C-alpha positions, 0 to 999 in steps of 0.5 A: 638460109644465109648465102653459101660462098667458097673461097681459097684460103689466104693468110694465117687466119684462114690457115687457122680456121682451115685447121681448126674446123674438124674439132666443129665438125666432131664435137661430142663423143665420136671416135675421131682422134685430133691430130696435133695441130702443129703437126697439120700445119706443118704438113700444109706448109709451102716448106714441108718437103712433100710440096717441093714437087707439088702443089695446091690450094686450100678452099673454105666454104661459109655460111653466114661467116661461119666456116662449114666446110674445107677441102684441099686440090692438089697437084703431085708433080712427082705421080704424075712423073712416076704413073705417067696420069695426068691426075690431080688429088682432093684431100683435107676434106672436112663438112658439115651434113649439106649437101650444097656445100660439099657439091660447092667444095668438090667444084672448087677443087675438081676447077682447079685440078681442070686449070693445071690441066689434069684430067681427074682427081681422085681421094681423099689423099692427105696429102699423097698415098704416103699419109693419110688416105682413103674415106672410111666407109666400114666400122664407124663405131671404132677409133681410127689407129695411128696414122689411118683417117677417121669420118662421119658416116655421112660423107660417103653419101655426101661425096657420091652425091656430088658424082665421085665414084669409086677407083678402090678399097682399102682394108684393115685387118685386125688381129688379137693376141694368139692368132698364129700363121697356119702349121703349113705357113708355120712350118715353112717359115721356121724352117727356113729361118733354121737353115739360115735361108732367111735371116731376120734384124731389127731395125737401129735407131741410132742409124734411123735415117739409114734405116728409113733409106733401106725401107723405101728401097725395099718398099719401091721395089715391092709396092712400085707396080701396085695402084697409087705407089708414089716414091717419097722424096729424100726430103720426105723420108728425112721428115718421116724418120724424125716424126717417127723416132719418138714413138718407134719401138725398134723391137717391131721394126725388122728386115728379112735377108735372103743370102745376105740381101735384103729382101722383105721389111716390117715396120709396126708401130705403137699405136699412140691414138689414144693419147693422142685423144686425151691431148686433144691436138695440142702437147704443152705441159698438160700434155707431157703430164697426160703422157706420163700418165696415160702411156699404158693406154698404148695397148695396140699396134699398127703394121705401117709397112709390110713388103717383100721384094718380088723376086722372094715372094715365091720363096717363102719369104712373106711366111717368115715375115708374117709368121715373125710379126705375129711372134712379136705380137706375143713377145710384146706383152704390152701390146693386146692387138695388132692392125694392118693396114691399109691393104689394096682390096684386089691384093687376093693373095696377101688378104686370103692369107691374113684371113687364114692367119686368123685376121678379121676384116674390120674396116674398109676405106674408099677412094673416090675419083671423078673427071675434072 
């Protein structure tokens, strides 16, 4: 067997090889959905606002001149400052089914994090909890939903063989049209809305940046103490607003108010992954044709954000949010299923309530960690 080498990515040709590797890993019929190459390149560019408070190193593994694996080592100073932990991250991992390659890649990423004074690293983060995270460990026969990852079934064994251990599991719940909250929750929700104690308004696409700021403000208070949370920077919010604008259905985004004060948020996105599958990583002229021809294949949605500020959580606001979300599912006839993801495994209150509403836990993702 040819000698295995792992080296840092240097220059545009290496970056192109890094971006292209998944097409080789997932060749053939798999549920994997190719990202747009331009989006991956933009996210990995030093000009992306995430890297204003972070740094990282990309690595390629090669055998006989052929790229067989990749990984990114990441130091996110925003996370270190907010969570007060000397934690690094690894992400963008792709690898052939070869334990030697995986071990060499993780050794390189771990060494880089240690050189920065970090005491452990966790992942996969691509590149933080505000983007794609987690390694699929259950649900390999199903395609991923928008902004959720997919990986081969052999990846968990590769990672665990390298000495990484579970830190946290993340759940994805699936709903089909017709599900509704239990009667007691419906009664309370509708009573609160009829009395005007809780009001709901839709997202305004015409003022999306201001809406994204409001989303961030609510979400930070709702999730700020939860595992892994890191606030997005202003620059990141602006990029996200611009990226979401073309696919956002403003009927599917909503805010909840109590006494005129913002109390909660729900942001549901059309699952455009069936279209991305057809685009195969690039838009171009044929991509625009496919957009028009296959738009009807977008039949699912994903609840990307769902949060209520802590002081309103015991006032029935989460019940109103869930009831309204399922109401939307019924009204928007072009969508016949909904994924709610991701949820922390130990968020027993919300996970139990989703099950009570008829949600099926159908995918599980894992975050791994290891000392540096």
